[in-house]
C-alpha positions as a Markdown table, in Angstrom:
| # | Residue | x | y | z |
|---|---|---|---|---|
| 1 | Met | 21.1 | -34.0 | 17.0 |
| 2 | Asn | 21.5 | -34.8 | 13.5 |
| 3 | Ala | 24.1 | -37.9 | 13.0 |
| 4 | Leu | 27.3 | -36.2 | 12.2 |
| 5 | Arg | 30.2 | -37.7 | 10.1 |
| 6 | Thr | 33.4 | -37.3 | 12.8 |
| 7 | Leu | 37.0 | -37.3 | 12.7 |
| 8 | Val | 38.8 | -38.8 | 15.9 |
| 9 | Val | 42.4 | -37.1 | 16.2 |
| 10 | Glu | 43.9 | -39.2 | 19.0 |
| 11 | Asp | 47.2 | -41.0 | 19.3 |
| 12 | Asp | 46.1 | -43.6 | 22.2 |
| 13 | Ala | 44.8 | -45.9 | 20.5 |
| 14 | Ile | 42.4 | -47.1 | 23.2 |
| 15 | Ile | 40.9 | -43.8 | 24.4 |
| 16 | Gly | 40.3 | -42.8 | 20.2 |
| 17 | Gly | 38.3 | -46.3 | 20.1 |
| 18 | Leu | 36.7 | -45.2 | 23.2 |
| 19 | Leu | 35.9 | -42.1 | 21.7 |
| 20 | Ala | 34.5 | -43.5 | 18.0 |
| 21 | Glu | 32.8 | -46.3 | 20.0 |
| 22 | Thr | 31.2 | -43.2 | 22.9 |
| 23 | Leu | 30.1 | -41.1 | 19.3 |
| 24 | Glu | 28.7 | -44.0 | 17.4 |
| 25 | Gly | 26.3 | -44.7 | 20.9 |
| 26 | Leu | 25.3 | -41.3 | 20.3 |
| 27 | Gly | 24.1 | -41.7 | 16.7 |
| 28 | His | 26.9 | -40.1 | 14.8 |
| 29 | Thr | 29.3 | -41.8 | 12.2 |
| 30 | Val | 33.0 | -42.0 | 12.6 |
| 31 | Cys | 34.9 | -41.6 | 9.6 |
| 32 | Ala | 37.9 | -42.2 | 10.9 |
| 33 | Val | 40.6 | -42.0 | 13.5 |
| 34 | Glu | 43.6 | -40.7 | 13.2 |
| 35 | Ser | 46.6 | -40.2 | 15.5 |
| 36 | Asn | 48.8 | -37.5 | 13.8 |
| 37 | Val | 48.8 | -34.1 | 12.3 |
| 38 | Ala | 49.6 | -35.1 | 8.6 |
| 39 | Asn | 47.1 | -38.2 | 8.7 |
| 40 | Ala | 44.3 | -35.7 | 10.5 |
| 41 | Ala | 44.4 | -33.0 | 7.7 |
| 42 | Ala | 44.3 | -36.0 | 4.8 |
| 43 | Ala | 41.5 | -37.7 | 6.1 |
| 44 | Ala | 39.7 | -34.2 | 6.9 |
| 45 | Ser | 40.5 | -33.5 | 3.2 |
| 46 | His | 38.9 | -36.8 | 1.9 |
| 47 | Trp | 36.3 | -37.2 | 4.1 |
| 48 | Arg | 35.2 | -33.4 | 5.0 |
| 49 | Pro | 33.9 | -34.2 | 8.4 |
| 50 | Asp | 30.6 | -32.2 | 9.9 |
| 51 | Leu | 32.6 | -32.3 | 13.5 |
| 52 | Met | 36.3 | -33.5 | 15.0 |
| 53 | Ile | 36.8 | -34.6 | 18.5 |
| 54 | Val | 40.9 | -33.8 | 18.9 |
| 55 | Asp | 43.2 | -34.6 | 21.3 |
| 56 | Val | 45.2 | -31.7 | 22.6 |
| 57 | Gly | 48.7 | -33.5 | 23.0 |
| 58 | Leu | 49.6 | -35.9 | 20.1 |
| 59 | Gly | 52.9 | -36.8 | 20.9 |
| 60 | Glu | 55.1 | -35.4 | 18.3 |
| 61 | Ala | 52.7 | -32.2 | 17.3 |
| 62 | Thr | 49.6 | -30.8 | 19.5 |
| 63 | Gly | 46.3 | -31.4 | 18.2 |
| 64 | Ile | 45.9 | -27.3 | 18.1 |
| 65 | Ala | 48.7 | -27.7 | 15.3 |
| 66 | Ala | 46.1 | -30.5 | 13.3 |
| 67 | Val | 43.3 | -28.3 | 14.1 |
| 68 | Lys | 44.9 | -25.3 | 12.7 |
| 69 | Glu | 46.4 | -27.0 | 9.4 |
| 70 | Ile | 42.7 | -28.4 | 8.7 |
| 71 | Leu | 41.1 | -25.1 | 9.3 |
| 72 | Arg | 43.5 | -23.5 | 6.6 |
| 73 | Ser | 41.1 | -25.2 | 3.9 |
| 74 | Arg | 37.6 | -24.7 | 5.7 |
| 75 | Phe | 35.8 | -24.2 | 9.0 |
| 76 | Val | 35.1 | -27.8 | 10.8 |
| 77 | Pro | 33.3 | -27.4 | 14.1 |
| 78 | His | 35.8 | -29.0 | 16.8 |
| 79 | Val | 36.2 | -30.2 | 20.5 |
| 80 | Phe | 39.4 | -30.4 | 22.0 |
| 81 | Val | 39.9 | -33.3 | 24.7 |
| 82 | Thr | 43.2 | -33.1 | 27.2 |
| 83 | Gly | 44.4 | -34.6 | 29.8 |
| 84 | Glu | 46.6 | -31.7 | 30.9 |
| 85 | Ala | 45.6 | -28.2 | 32.3 |
| 86 | Val | 44.7 | -25.9 | 29.4 |
| 87 | Arg | 46.1 | -22.7 | 31.2 |
| 88 | Gly | 48.5 | -20.9 | 28.4 |
| 89 | Met | 47.3 | -23.3 | 25.9 |
| 90 | Pro | 46.9 | -20.9 | 22.5 |
| 91 | Leu | 43.1 | -21.0 | 23.0 |
| 92 | Gly | 40.4 | -18.2 | 21.7 |
| 93 | Pro | 37.8 | -17.8 | 23.6 |
| 94 | Asp | 35.2 | -20.1 | 21.5 |
| 95 | Thr | 37.5 | -22.5 | 22.3 |
| 96 | Val | 35.5 | -25.9 | 23.4 |
| 97 | Phe | 37.0 | -28.1 | 25.5 |
| 98 | Ile | 36.6 | -31.1 | 28.1 |
| 99 | Gln | 39.3 | -32.4 | 30.5 |
| 100 | Lys | 39.9 | -36.0 | 30.7 |
| 101 | Pro | 38.3 | -37.9 | 32.0 |
| 102 | Phe | 34.6 | -37.0 | 31.2 |
| 103 | Arg | 31.3 | -38.5 | 31.2 |
| 104 | Val | 29.6 | -39.3 | 27.8 |
| 105 | Ser | 26.7 | -36.0 | 28.5 |
| 106 | Asp | 30.0 | -33.7 | 28.7 |
| 107 | Leu | 30.8 | -34.8 | 25.3 |
| 108 | Glu | 27.4 | -34.4 | 24.3 |
| 109 | Gln | 27.3 | -30.8 | 25.7 |
| 110 | Ala | 30.8 | -30.0 | 24.3 |
| 111 | Ile | 29.5 | -30.9 | 20.6 |
| 112 | Gln | 26.4 | -28.8 | 21.3 |
| 113 | Arg | 28.5 | -26.1 | 22.0 |
| 114 | Ala | 31.1 | -26.4 | 19.3 |
| 115 | Leu | 28.2 | -26.3 | 16.7 |
| 116 | Ala | 26.4 | -23.5 | 18.5 |
| 117 | Thr | 29.3 | -21.9 | 17.9 |
| 118 | Ala | 30.4 | -22.8 | 14.6 |
| 119 | Ser | 26.2 | -21.9 | 13.5 |
| 120 | Ala | 27.3 | -18.0 | 15.3 |
| 121 | Cys | 30.4 | -17.8 | 13.0 |
| 122 | Asp | 28.4 | -18.8 | 10.0 |
| 123 | Arg | 25.6 | -16.6 | 10.7 |
| 124 | Phe | 28.4 | -13.5 | 11.1 |
| 125 | Ala | 30.1 | -14.2 | 7.9 |
| 126 | Glu | 26.3 | -14.0 | 6.0 |
| 127 | Gln | 25.6 | -10.8 | 7.5 |
| 128 | Ser | 28.8 | -9.8 | 6.8 |
| 129 | Glu | 28.4 | -10.8 | 3.1 |
| 130 | Lys | 25.4 | -9.3 | 2.8 |
| 131 | Ala | 26.9 | -5.9 | 4.1 |
| 132 | Gly | 29.5 | -6.0 | 1.6 |
| 133 | Val | 32.7 | -6.4 | 4.5 |
| 134 | Val | 35.3 | -8.6 | 3.5 |
| 135 | Ile | 36.4 | -10.7 | 6.3 |
């Protein structure tokens, strides 16, 4: 896997730091660690990350809200991490998430799934464009 410019969105500074350290240990570059929706959206706009690792619960809002805000400008593959049960959360069928605590191998697999989903979406958009279909 190529090195990815990664945005971490986590309201717990210790966990955010550990995620950044883990991602860098996997060969990725962490462009920012942000703790709320507004800062995450600003960092995504500034850094244009290849990947986002996003905590579902961000205190005043949700990581889901942060991702929705960021995806309004452009698609970025993302992995949700959570310490809570995800039952009842508004997550789509292709949503990639992992439960805290997780192993590094779990994070690697989740990143690969998020990138595969993004790649499939890109291929679908290209095929639709060639066929003259507006999405």
